[in-house]
DSSP file (Angstrom, degrees, kcal/mol; ACC not computed):
  #  RESIDUE AA STRUCTURE BP1 BP2  ACC     N-H-->O    O-->H-N    N-H-->O    O-->H-N    TCO  KAPPA ALPHA  PHI   PSI    X-CA   Y-CA   Z-CA
    1    1 A X              0   0    0      0, 0.0     2,-0.1     0, 0.0     0, 0.0   0.000 360.0 360.0 360.0 130.6    0.0    0.0    0.0
    2    2 A X     >  -     0   0    0      1,-0.1     4,-2.0     4,-0.0     5,-0.2  -0.304 360.0-105.1 -83.3 169.2    1.4    3.4   -1.0
    3    3 A X  H  > S+     0   0    0      1,-0.2     4,-2.0     2,-0.2     5,-0.1   0.877 121.1  53.8 -59.3 -40.3    1.5    6.6    1.1
    4    4 A X  H  > S+     0   0    0      1,-0.2     4,-1.1     2,-0.2    -1,-0.2   0.878 108.3  49.5 -64.1 -38.6   -1.3    8.1   -1.0
    5    5 A X  H  > S+     0   0    0      1,-0.2     4,-0.7     2,-0.2    -1,-0.2   0.872 109.7  51.4 -69.8 -36.1   -3.5    5.1   -0.4
    6    6 A X  H >< S+     0   0    0     -4,-2.0     3,-0.9     1,-0.2     4,-0.4   0.892 107.4  53.2 -66.0 -38.9   -2.8    5.2    3.4
    7    7 A X  H >< S+     0   0    0     -4,-2.0     3,-1.0     1,-0.2    -1,-0.2   0.787  98.4  64.3 -67.7 -27.6   -3.8    8.9    3.5
    8    8 A X  H 3< S+     0   0    0     -4,-1.1    -1,-0.2     1,-0.2    -2,-0.2   0.784  91.1  66.2 -67.2 -26.2   -7.1    8.2    1.8
    9    9 A X  T << S+     0   0    0     -3,-0.9     2,-0.6    -4,-0.7    -1,-0.2   0.767  85.2  82.0 -67.5 -26.2   -8.1    6.1    4.8
   10   10 A X    <   +     0   0    0     -3,-1.0     3,-0.2    -4,-0.4    -1,-0.0  -0.714  51.4 175.3 -86.1 119.6   -8.2    9.2    7.1
   11   11 A X  S    S+     0   0    0     -2,-0.6     2,-0.4     1,-0.2    -1,-0.2   0.876  76.6  19.9 -89.0 -41.6  -11.4   11.1    6.8
   12   12 A X  S    S-     0   0    0      3,-0.0    -1,-0.2     2,-0.0     3,-0.1  -0.777  79.2-163.4-131.7  87.6  -10.9   13.8    9.5
   13   13 A X        -     0   0    0     -2,-0.4     2,-0.3    -3,-0.2    11,-0.0  -0.275  30.8 -99.5 -70.0 157.5   -7.3   14.2   10.4
   14   14 A X        -     0   0    0      1,-0.1     2,-0.4     0, 0.0    -1,-0.1  -0.609  41.8-114.9 -75.3 133.5   -6.3   16.0   13.6
   15   15 A X        -     0   0    0     -2,-0.3     2,-0.1    -3,-0.1    -1,-0.1  -0.560  29.2-142.4 -75.0 127.4   -5.2   19.6   12.8
   16   16 A X    >   -     0   0    0     -2,-0.4     3,-1.0     4,-0.1     8,-0.1  -0.370  25.8-104.9 -81.7 166.5   -1.6   20.2   13.6
   17   17 A X  T 3  S+     0   0    0      1,-0.2    -1,-0.1    -2,-0.1    -2,-0.1   0.720 118.1  45.7 -66.5 -19.8   -0.3   23.4   15.1
   18   18 A X  T 3  S+     0   0    0      2,-0.1     2,-0.4     0, 0.0    -1,-0.2   0.484 101.9  72.3-104.0  -1.3    1.1   24.6   11.7
   19   19 A X    <   -     0   0    0     -3,-1.0     2,-0.2     4,-0.0     3,-0.0  -0.909  63.6-144.4-120.7 141.7   -1.8   23.8    9.3
   20   20 A X     >  -     0   0    0     -2,-0.4     4,-2.2     1,-0.1     5,-0.2  -0.476  36.4-103.3 -88.1 169.2   -5.2   25.4    8.8
   21   21 A X  H  > S+     0   0    0      1,-0.2     4,-2.5     2,-0.2     5,-0.2   0.900 123.2  52.2 -58.9 -41.2   -8.3   23.3    7.9
   22   22 A X  H  > S+     0   0    0      1,-0.2     4,-2.5     2,-0.2    -1,-0.2   0.896 108.3  50.2 -63.8 -40.1   -8.0   24.5    4.3
   23   23 A X  H  > S+     0   0    0      2,-0.2     4,-2.3     1,-0.2    -1,-0.2   0.902 111.3  48.6 -65.5 -39.9   -4.4   23.4    4.1
   24   24 A X  H  X S+     0   0    0     -4,-2.2     4,-2.6     2,-0.2    -2,-0.2   0.923 112.2  48.4 -65.2 -43.5   -5.2   20.0    5.5
   25   25 A X  H  X S+     0   0    0     -4,-2.5     4,-2.5     2,-0.2    -2,-0.2   0.893 110.8  51.5 -63.3 -39.6   -8.1   19.6    3.0
   26   26 A X  H  X S+     0   0    0     -4,-2.5     4,-1.9     2,-0.2    -1,-0.2   0.918 111.2  47.4 -63.1 -44.1   -5.9   20.6    0.1
   27   27 A X  H  X S+     0   0    0     -4,-2.3     4,-2.2     1,-0.2    -2,-0.2   0.926 112.6  48.9 -62.6 -45.0   -3.2   18.1    1.1
   28   28 A X  H  X S+     0   0    0     -4,-2.6     4,-2.5     1,-0.2     5,-0.2   0.894 109.6  51.8 -63.5 -39.2   -5.8   15.3    1.5
   29   29 A X  H  X S+     0   0    0     -4,-2.5     4,-1.9     1,-0.2    -1,-0.2   0.880 110.2  49.3 -67.1 -35.4   -7.3   16.1   -1.9
   30   30 A X  H  < S+     0   0    0     -4,-1.9    -1,-0.2     1,-0.2    -2,-0.2   0.889 115.0  44.2 -67.1 -38.3   -3.9   15.9   -3.5
   31   31 A X  H  < S+     0   0    0     -4,-2.2     3,-0.4    -5,-0.2    -2,-0.2   0.835 114.9  48.6 -76.1 -31.8   -3.2   12.6   -1.8
   32   32 A X  H  < S+     0   0    0     -4,-2.5     2,-0.5     1,-0.2    -2,-0.2   0.882 118.5  33.4 -76.4 -40.3   -6.7   11.1   -2.6
   33   33 A X  S  < S-     0   0    0     -4,-1.9    -1,-0.2    -5,-0.2     2,-0.1  -0.640  71.4-177.1-123.9  77.1   -7.0   12.0   -6.3
   34   34 A X        -     0   0    0     -2,-0.5     3,-0.1    -3,-0.4     6,-0.1  -0.456  36.9-104.5 -68.8 146.1   -3.6   11.8   -8.1
   35   35 A X    >   -     0   0    0      1,-0.1     3,-2.0     4,-0.1    -1,-0.1  -0.335  45.9 -87.7 -67.2 150.7   -3.8   12.8  -11.7
   36   36 A X  T 3  S+     0   0    0      1,-0.3    -1,-0.1    -3,-0.1     3,-0.1  -0.355 115.7  20.1 -60.7 137.4   -3.6   10.0  -14.3
   37   37 A X  T 3  S+     0   0    0      1,-0.2     2,-0.4    -3,-0.1    -1,-0.3   0.414 105.5 102.0  85.3  -3.4   -0.1    9.3  -15.2
   38   38 A X    <   -     0   0    0     -3,-2.0    -1,-0.2     4,-0.1     2,-0.1  -0.937  52.5-164.1-115.6 136.8    1.3   10.9  -12.1
   39   39 A X    >   -     0   0    0     -2,-0.4     3,-2.1    -3,-0.1     6,-0.3  -0.414  47.4 -79.2-104.2-172.3    2.4    9.0   -9.0
   40   40 A X  T 3  S+     0   0    0      1,-0.3    -2,-0.0    -2,-0.1    -1,-0.0   0.686 130.7  54.3 -64.8 -16.1    3.0   10.2   -5.5
   41   41 A X  T 3  S+     0   0    0      4,-0.1    -1,-0.3     5,-0.0    -3,-0.0   0.144  83.9 130.5-100.3  19.3    6.4   11.6   -6.6
   42   42 A X  S <> S-     0   0    0     -3,-2.1     4,-2.2     1,-0.1     5,-0.1  -0.163  72.2-110.9 -72.5 167.4    4.9   13.7   -9.5
   43   43 A X  H  > S+     0   0    0      2,-0.2     4,-2.4     1,-0.2     5,-0.1   0.813 115.6  58.3 -69.0 -30.9    5.7   17.3  -10.1
   44   44 A X  H  > S+     0   0    0      2,-0.2     4,-2.2     1,-0.2    -1,-0.2   0.934 110.3  42.1 -64.1 -46.3    2.1   18.3   -9.1
   45   45 A X  H  > S+     0   0    0     -6,-0.3     4,-3.0     2,-0.2     5,-0.2   0.905 114.7  51.5 -66.2 -41.1    2.5   16.8   -5.6
   46   46 A X  H  X S+     0   0    0     -4,-2.2     4,-3.1     1,-0.2    -2,-0.2   0.885 108.6  51.9 -62.5 -37.1    5.9   18.2   -5.3
   47   47 A X  H  X S+     0   0    0     -4,-2.4     4,-2.5     2,-0.2    -2,-0.2   0.924 111.4  46.3 -66.1 -43.0    4.6   21.6   -6.2
   48   48 A X  H  X S+     0   0    0     -4,-2.2     4,-2.3     2,-0.2    -2,-0.2   0.929 116.5  44.7 -64.4 -44.0    1.9   21.4   -3.6
   49   49 A X  H  X S+     0   0    0     -4,-3.0     4,-3.6     2,-0.2     5,-0.2   0.888 112.5  51.9 -66.4 -38.2    4.4   20.2   -1.0
   50   50 A X  H  X S+     0   0    0     -4,-3.1     4,-3.4    -5,-0.2    -1,-0.2   0.904 108.8  51.4 -62.4 -39.6    6.9   22.8   -2.1
   51   51 A X  H  X S+     0   0    0     -4,-2.5     4,-2.6     2,-0.2    -2,-0.2   0.922 113.3  43.9 -63.3 -43.0    4.2   25.4   -1.7
   52   52 A X  H  X S+     0   0    0     -4,-2.3     4,-3.0     2,-0.2    -2,-0.2   0.913 115.2  48.6 -67.2 -41.8    3.5   24.1    1.8
   53   53 A X  H  X S+     0   0    0     -4,-3.6     4,-2.9     2,-0.2    -2,-0.2   0.906 111.8  50.0 -62.4 -40.2    7.3   23.9    2.5
   54   54 A X  H  X S+     0   0    0     -4,-3.4     4,-2.9    -5,-0.2    -2,-0.2   0.927 112.2  47.0 -64.1 -44.1    7.6   27.4    1.2
   55   55 A X  H  X S+     0   0    0     -4,-2.6     4,-2.8     2,-0.2    -2,-0.2   0.919 113.2  48.9 -62.7 -42.4    4.8   28.6    3.4
   56   56 A X  H  X S+     0   0    0     -4,-3.0     4,-2.5     2,-0.2    -2,-0.2   0.918 112.5  48.1 -62.4 -43.2    6.3   26.8    6.4
   57   57 A X  H  X S+     0   0    0     -4,-2.9     4,-2.7     2,-0.2    -2,-0.2   0.914 113.0  47.8 -63.8 -43.5    9.7   28.3    5.6
   58   58 A X  H  X S+     0   0    0     -4,-2.9     4,-2.9     2,-0.2    -2,-0.2   0.911 112.2  49.2 -64.3 -41.2    8.2   31.8    5.3
   59   59 A X  H  X S+     0   0    0     -4,-2.8     4,-2.8     2,-0.2    -2,-0.2   0.908 111.1  50.5 -63.8 -40.9    6.3   31.4    8.5
   60   60 A X  H  X S+     0   0    0     -4,-2.5     4,-2.5     2,-0.2    -2,-0.2   0.922 112.6  46.2 -62.4 -44.5    9.4   30.2   10.2
   61   61 A X  H  X S+     0   0    0     -4,-2.7     4,-2.6     2,-0.2    -2,-0.2   0.912 112.7  50.4 -64.1 -41.5   11.3   33.3    8.9
   62   62 A X  H  X S+     0   0    0     -4,-2.9     4,-2.7     1,-0.2    -2,-0.2   0.912 111.0  48.8 -62.4 -42.0    8.5   35.5    9.9
   63   63 A X  H  X S+     0   0    0     -4,-2.8     4,-2.8     2,-0.2    -2,-0.2   0.899 110.8  50.5 -65.0 -39.8    8.5   34.0   13.4
   64   64 A X  H  X S+     0   0    0     -4,-2.5     4,-2.6     2,-0.2    -2,-0.2   0.924 112.0  47.2 -62.4 -43.6   12.2   34.4   13.7
   65   65 A X  H  X S+     0   0    0     -4,-2.6     4,-2.7     2,-0.2    -2,-0.2   0.915 112.4  49.8 -64.2 -42.8   12.0   38.1   12.6
   66   66 A X  H  X S+     0   0    0     -4,-2.7     4,-2.5     1,-0.2    -2,-0.2   0.919 111.9  48.0 -61.9 -43.5    9.1   38.6   15.1
   67   67 A X  H  X S+     0   0    0     -4,-2.8     4,-2.7     2,-0.2    -2,-0.2   0.893 110.8  51.9 -63.4 -39.6   11.2   37.0   17.9
   68   68 A X  H  X S+     0   0    0     -4,-2.6     4,-2.5     2,-0.2    -2,-0.2   0.929 111.6  46.4 -62.5 -44.8   14.2   39.2   16.9
   69   69 A X  H  X S+     0   0    0     -4,-2.7     4,-2.9     2,-0.2    -2,-0.2   0.905 111.9  51.5 -63.2 -40.5   12.0   42.3   17.1
   70   70 A X  H  X S+     0   0    0     -4,-2.5     4,-2.4     2,-0.2    -2,-0.2   0.917 110.9  47.3 -63.2 -43.2   10.6   41.2   20.4
   71   71 A X  H  X S+     0   0    0     -4,-2.7     4,-2.7     2,-0.2    -1,-0.2   0.898 112.2  50.6 -63.8 -40.1   14.1   40.6   21.8
   72   72 A X  H  X S+     0   0    0     -4,-2.5     4,-3.0     2,-0.2    -2,-0.2   0.930 111.3  47.6 -63.7 -45.0   15.2   44.0   20.5
   73   73 A X  H  X S+     0   0    0     -4,-2.9     4,-2.7     2,-0.2    -2,-0.2   0.915 113.2  48.7 -61.9 -41.9   12.1   45.7   22.2
   74   74 A X  H  X S+     0   0    0     -4,-2.4     4,-2.4     2,-0.2    -2,-0.2   0.914 112.9  47.3 -63.3 -43.3   12.8   43.9   25.4
   75   75 A X  H  X S+     0   0    0     -4,-2.7     4,-2.5     2,-0.2    -2,-0.2   0.925 113.2  48.6 -63.5 -44.7   16.5   44.9   25.3
   76   76 A X  H  X S+     0   0    0     -4,-3.0     4,-2.7     2,-0.2    -2,-0.2   0.912 111.3  50.0 -62.4 -43.3   15.5   48.5   24.5
   77   77 A X  H  X S+     0   0    0     -4,-2.7     4,-2.7     2,-0.2    -1,-0.2   0.905 110.6  50.1 -61.6 -42.6   13.0   48.5   27.4
   78   78 A X  H  X S+     0   0    0     -4,-2.4     4,-2.4     2,-0.2    -2,-0.2   0.908 111.1  48.9 -63.1 -41.9   15.6   47.1   29.7
   79   79 A X  H  X S+     0   0    0     -4,-2.5     4,-2.6     2,-0.2    -2,-0.2   0.919 111.8  49.4 -63.1 -42.9   18.1   49.8   28.6
   80   80 A X  H  X S+     0   0    0     -4,-2.7     4,-2.6     1,-0.2    -2,-0.2   0.923 112.3  47.4 -61.5 -44.4   15.4   52.5   29.1
   81   81 A X  H  X S+     0   0    0     -4,-2.7     4,-2.6     2,-0.2    -1,-0.2   0.875 111.0  51.8 -65.5 -36.7   14.6   51.2   32.6
   82   82 A X  H  X S+     0   0    0     -4,-2.4     4,-2.4     2,-0.2    -2,-0.2   0.920 111.4  46.9 -65.0 -43.6   18.3   51.1   33.5
   83   83 A X  H  X S+     0   0    0     -4,-2.6     4,-2.6     2,-0.2    -2,-0.2   0.916 112.8  49.5 -63.5 -42.3   18.8   54.7   32.4
   84   84 A X  H  X S+     0   0    0     -4,-2.6     4,-2.8     2,-0.2    -2,-0.2   0.910 110.1  51.4 -63.0 -41.7   15.7   55.7   34.3
   85   85 A X  H  X S+     0   0    0     -4,-2.6     4,-2.3     2,-0.2    -2,-0.2   0.924 110.5  48.5 -59.9 -45.2   17.0   53.9   37.4
   86   86 A X  H  X S+     0   0    0     -4,-2.4     4,-2.1     2,-0.2    -2,-0.2   0.911 112.3  48.4 -62.9 -42.5   20.4   55.7   37.1
   87   87 A X  H  X S+     0   0    0     -4,-2.6     4,-2.6     1,-0.2    -2,-0.2   0.923 112.3  48.6 -62.8 -43.2   18.6   59.1   36.8
   88   88 A X  H  X S+     0   0    0     -4,-2.8     4,-2.8     1,-0.2    -2,-0.2   0.854 108.6  53.7 -67.1 -34.3   16.4   58.3   39.8
   89   89 A X  H  X S+     0   0    0     -4,-2.3     4,-2.5     2,-0.2    -1,-0.2   0.914 110.5  47.4 -63.5 -41.8   19.5   57.3   41.8
   90   90 A X  H  X S+     0   0    0     -4,-2.1     4,-2.6     2,-0.2    -2,-0.2   0.935 113.5  47.1 -64.4 -45.9   21.1   60.6   41.0
   91   91 A X  H  X S+     0   0    0     -4,-2.6     4,-2.7     1,-0.2    -2,-0.2   0.918 112.3  50.7 -61.2 -43.1   18.0   62.5   41.9
   92   92 A X  H  X S+     0   0    0     -4,-2.8     4,-2.5     1,-0.2    -1,-0.2   0.916 110.4  48.8 -61.0 -44.2   17.6   60.5   45.1
   93   93 A X  H  X S+     0   0    0     -4,-2.5     4,-2.4     2,-0.2    -1,-0.2   0.917 112.0  49.1 -61.9 -43.4   21.2   61.2   46.0
   94   94 A X  H  X S+     0   0    0     -4,-2.6     4,-2.6     2,-0.2    -2,-0.2   0.908 111.7  48.9 -63.0 -41.7   20.8   65.0   45.3
   95   95 A X  H  X S+     0   0    0     -4,-2.7     4,-2.8     2,-0.2    -2,-0.2   0.895 110.6  50.5 -65.6 -39.3   17.6   65.0   47.4
   96   96 A X  H  X S+     0   0    0     -4,-2.5     4,-2.6     2,-0.2    -2,-0.2   0.912 111.0  49.4 -63.4 -41.0   19.3   63.3   50.3
   97   97 A X  H  X S+     0   0    0     -4,-2.4     4,-2.5     2,-0.2    -2,-0.2   0.923 112.2  47.6 -63.0 -43.9   22.1   65.8   50.1
   98   98 A X  H  X S+     0   0    0     -4,-2.6     4,-2.8     2,-0.2    -2,-0.2   0.914 111.7  50.4 -62.9 -42.5   19.6   68.7   50.1
   99   99 A X  H  X S+     0   0    0     -4,-2.8     4,-2.7     2,-0.2    -2,-0.2   0.923 110.8  49.2 -61.9 -44.3   17.8   67.1   53.1
  100  100 A X  H  X S+     0   0    0     -4,-2.6     4,-2.3     1,-0.2    -2,-0.2   0.916 112.3  48.3 -60.5 -42.9   21.1   66.7   55.0
  101  101 A X  H  X S+     0   0    0     -4,-2.5     4,-2.6     2,-0.2    -2,-0.2   0.916 112.5  47.9 -63.6 -43.6   22.0   70.3   54.2
  102  102 A X  H  X S+     0   0    0     -4,-2.8     4,-2.8     2,-0.2    -2,-0.2   0.897 110.8  51.4 -65.1 -40.3   18.5   71.6   55.3
  103  103 A X  H  X S+     0   0    0     -4,-2.7     4,-2.5     2,-0.2    -1,-0.2   0.902 110.6  49.1 -63.8 -39.6   18.7   69.5   58.5
  104  104 A X  H  X S+     0   0    0     -4,-2.3     4,-2.5     2,-0.2    -2,-0.2   0.930 112.7  47.1 -63.2 -45.2   22.1   71.0   59.3
  105  105 A X  H  X S+     0   0    0     -4,-2.6     4,-2.6     1,-0.2    -2,-0.2   0.899 111.5  51.7 -62.5 -40.0   20.8   74.5   58.7
  106  106 A X  H  X S+     0   0    0     -4,-2.8     4,-2.6     2,-0.2    -2,-0.2   0.920 109.4  49.6 -62.1 -43.8   17.8   73.7   60.8
  107  107 A X  H  X S+     0   0    0     -4,-2.5     4,-2.4     2,-0.2    -2,-0.2   0.923 111.5  48.8 -61.6 -44.1   20.1   72.5   63.6
  108  108 A X  H  X S+     0   0    0     -4,-2.5     4,-2.5     1,-0.2    -2,-0.2   0.916 112.6  48.3 -61.2 -43.2   22.2   75.7   63.4
  109  109 A X  H  X S+     0   0    0     -4,-2.6     4,-2.8     2,-0.2    -2,-0.2   0.876 109.6  52.1 -67.5 -37.2   19.0   77.9   63.4
  110  110 A X  H  X S+     0   0    0     -4,-2.6     4,-2.7     2,-0.2    -1,-0.2   0.925 111.7  46.9 -63.2 -43.9   17.6   76.0   66.5
  111  111 A X  H  X S+     0   0    0     -4,-2.4     4,-2.5     2,-0.2    -2,-0.2   0.924 113.6  48.0 -63.3 -43.1   20.9   76.6   68.3
  112  112 A X  H  X S+     0   0    0     -4,-2.5     4,-2.6     2,-0.2    -2,-0.2   0.902 111.6  50.7 -63.1 -40.9   20.9   80.2   67.3
  113  113 A X  H  X S+     0   0    0     -4,-2.8     4,-2.6     2,-0.2    -2,-0.2   0.928 110.4  48.8 -63.1 -45.5   17.2   80.5   68.4
  114  114 A X  H  X S+     0   0    0     -4,-2.7     4,-2.4     2,-0.2    -2,-0.2   0.916 112.0  49.4 -59.9 -43.1   18.0   79.0   71.8
  115  115 A X  H  X S+     0   0    0     -4,-2.5     4,-2.4     1,-0.2    -2,-0.2   0.915 112.3  47.6 -61.9 -43.2   21.0   81.4   72.2
  116  116 A X  H  X S+     0   0    0     -4,-2.6     4,-2.6     2,-0.2    -2,-0.2   0.872 109.9  52.7 -67.2 -36.5   18.8   84.3   71.3
  117  117 A X  H  X S+     0   0    0     -4,-2.6     4,-2.4     2,-0.2    -2,-0.2   0.930 111.2  46.6 -63.9 -43.9   16.0   83.2   73.7
  118  118 A X  H  X S+     0   0    0     -4,-2.4     4,-2.4     2,-0.2    -2,-0.2   0.911 113.0  49.4 -63.1 -41.9   18.6   83.0   76.6
  119  119 A X  H  X S+     0   0    0     -4,-2.4     4,-2.7     2,-0.2    -2,-0.2   0.896 110.0  51.8 -63.2 -39.6   20.0   86.4   75.7
  120  120 A X  H  X S+     0   0    0     -4,-2.6     4,-2.6     2,-0.2    -2,-0.2   0.918 109.8  48.7 -62.6 -44.2   16.4   87.8   75.6
  121  121 A X  H  X S+     0   0    0     -4,-2.4     4,-2.2     1,-0.2    -2,-0.2   0.917 112.8  48.3 -62.2 -42.9   15.7   86.4   79.0
  122  122 A X  H  X S+     0   0    0     -4,-2.4     4,-2.4     2,-0.2    -2,-0.2   0.908 112.7  47.9 -64.7 -42.0   19.0   87.9   80.4
  123  123 A X  H  X S+     0   0    0     -4,-2.7     4,-2.9     2,-0.2    -2,-0.2   0.892 110.8  51.0 -68.0 -38.7   18.3   91.3   78.8
  124  124 A X  H  X S+     0   0    0     -4,-2.6     4,-2.5     2,-0.2    -1,-0.2   0.909 111.6  48.4 -63.3 -40.8   14.7   91.3   80.2
  125  125 A X  H  X S+     0   0    0     -4,-2.2     4,-2.4     2,-0.2    -2,-0.2   0.918 113.1  47.1 -64.2 -43.6   16.1   90.5   83.6
  126  126 A X  H  X S+     0   0    0     -4,-2.4     4,-2.8     2,-0.2    -2,-0.2   0.913 112.1  50.3 -64.3 -42.4   18.7   93.2   83.3
  127  127 A X  H  X S+     0   0    0     -4,-2.9     4,-2.6     2,-0.2    -2,-0.2   0.902 109.9  51.2 -61.8 -40.7   16.1   95.7   82.1
  128  128 A X  H  X S+     0   0    0     -4,-2.5     4,-2.2     2,-0.2    -2,-0.2   0.925 110.8  47.9 -62.2 -44.2   13.9   94.8   85.0
  129  129 A X  H  X S+     0   0    0     -4,-2.4     4,-2.6     1,-0.2    -2,-0.2   0.923 112.2  49.7 -61.6 -43.8   16.8   95.4   87.4
  130  130 A X  H  X S+     0   0    0     -4,-2.8     4,-2.8     1,-0.2    -2,-0.2   0.886 110.0  50.7 -64.3 -37.9   17.6   98.7   85.8
  131  131 A X  H  X S+     0   0    0     -4,-2.6     4,-2.7     2,-0.2    -1,-0.2   0.907 110.7  49.4 -64.7 -40.7   13.9   99.8   86.0
  132  132 A X  H  X S+     0   0    0     -4,-2.2     4,-2.2     2,-0.2    -2,-0.2   0.927 113.1  46.4 -63.1 -45.1   13.9   98.9   89.7
  133  133 A X  H  X S+     0   0    0     -4,-2.6     4,-2.4     2,-0.2    -2,-0.2   0.916 113.4  49.1 -63.8 -43.4   17.1  100.9   90.3
  134  134 A X  H  X S+     0   0    0     -4,-2.8     4,-2.6     1,-0.2    -2,-0.2   0.911 111.1  49.4 -62.7 -43.7   15.8  103.8   88.3
  135  135 A X  H  X S+     0   0    0     -4,-2.7     4,-2.2     1,-0.2    -1,-0.2   0.901 111.3  49.8 -63.4 -39.6   12.5  103.8   90.2
  136  136 A X  H  X S+     0   0    0     -4,-2.2     4,-2.4     2,-0.2    -2,-0.2   0.888 110.8  49.8 -65.7 -38.9   14.4  103.7   93.5
  137  137 A X  H  X S+     0   0    0     -4,-2.4     4,-2.3     2,-0.2    -2,-0.2   0.913 110.6  49.2 -66.7 -41.9   16.6  106.6   92.4
  138  138 A X  H  X S+     0   0    0     -4,-2.6     4,-2.3     2,-0.2    -2,-0.2   0.900 111.8  49.2 -64.7 -39.4   13.5  108.6   91.4
  139  139 A X  H  X S+     0   0    0     -4,-2.2     4,-2.1     1,-0.2    -2,-0.2   0.923 112.2  47.7 -65.9 -42.8   11.9  107.9   94.7
  140  140 A X  H  X S+     0   0    0     -4,-2.4     4,-1.8     1,-0.2    -1,-0.2   0.868 111.3  51.2 -67.6 -34.1   15.0  108.9   96.6
  141  141 A X  H  X S+     0   0    0     -4,-2.3     4,-2.2     2,-0.2    -1,-0.2   0.878 109.5  50.5 -68.8 -38.5   15.3  112.1   94.5
  142  142 A X  H  X S+     0   0    0     -4,-2.3     4,-1.6     2,-0.2    -2,-0.2   0.885 109.7  50.4 -67.1 -37.1   11.7  113.0   95.3
  143  143 A X  H  X S+     0   0    0     -4,-2.1     4,-0.7     1,-0.2    -1,-0.2   0.890 110.6  50.0 -68.4 -37.4   12.3  112.5   99.0
  144  144 A X  H >< S+     0   0    0     -4,-1.8     3,-0.5     1,-0.2    -2,-0.2   0.897 111.3  47.8 -69.2 -39.6   15.3  114.7   98.9
  145  145 A X  H 3< S+     0   0    0     -4,-2.2    -1,-0.2     1,-0.2    -2,-0.2   0.776 107.2  56.4 -75.0 -24.6   13.5  117.5   97.1
  146  146 A X  H 3<        0   0    0     -4,-1.6    -1,-0.2     1,-0.2    -2,-0.2   0.650 360.0 360.0 -81.8 -13.0   10.6  117.4   99.4
  147  147 A X    <<        0   0    0     -4,-0.7    -1,-0.2    -3,-0.5    -2,-0.2   0.454 360.0 360.0 -84.0 360.0   12.8  117.9  102.4
């Protein structure tokens, strides 16, 4: 029994991942009804198989190209993310430096504020003492003039 005769026995073949229903039907029709004078190795069958092989080859090339583009996009995305990460690290470092500088300035200002508050308290106390002394002097001067 030849290959063509064996193929005629299958009425509904299982569809493979690479063939459409139409392609399977076309193959089966070529295998079921060979032209008179042509055997399974004829140029008509070879042409149909070549056509399928050509389609398969083109699909394979297309898939390779698609995979290449996908890898390129993935690589490009990774490069973009790496650049963004580097930029964000720089920004983060600059912000940390600014925060440190502001905290130092804040500490200096808090110390200066504390010093000024203490000085203010000392000056108010001194002013109070001077007012007391001045009031005492005025009272004593009034007593002297009334005598």
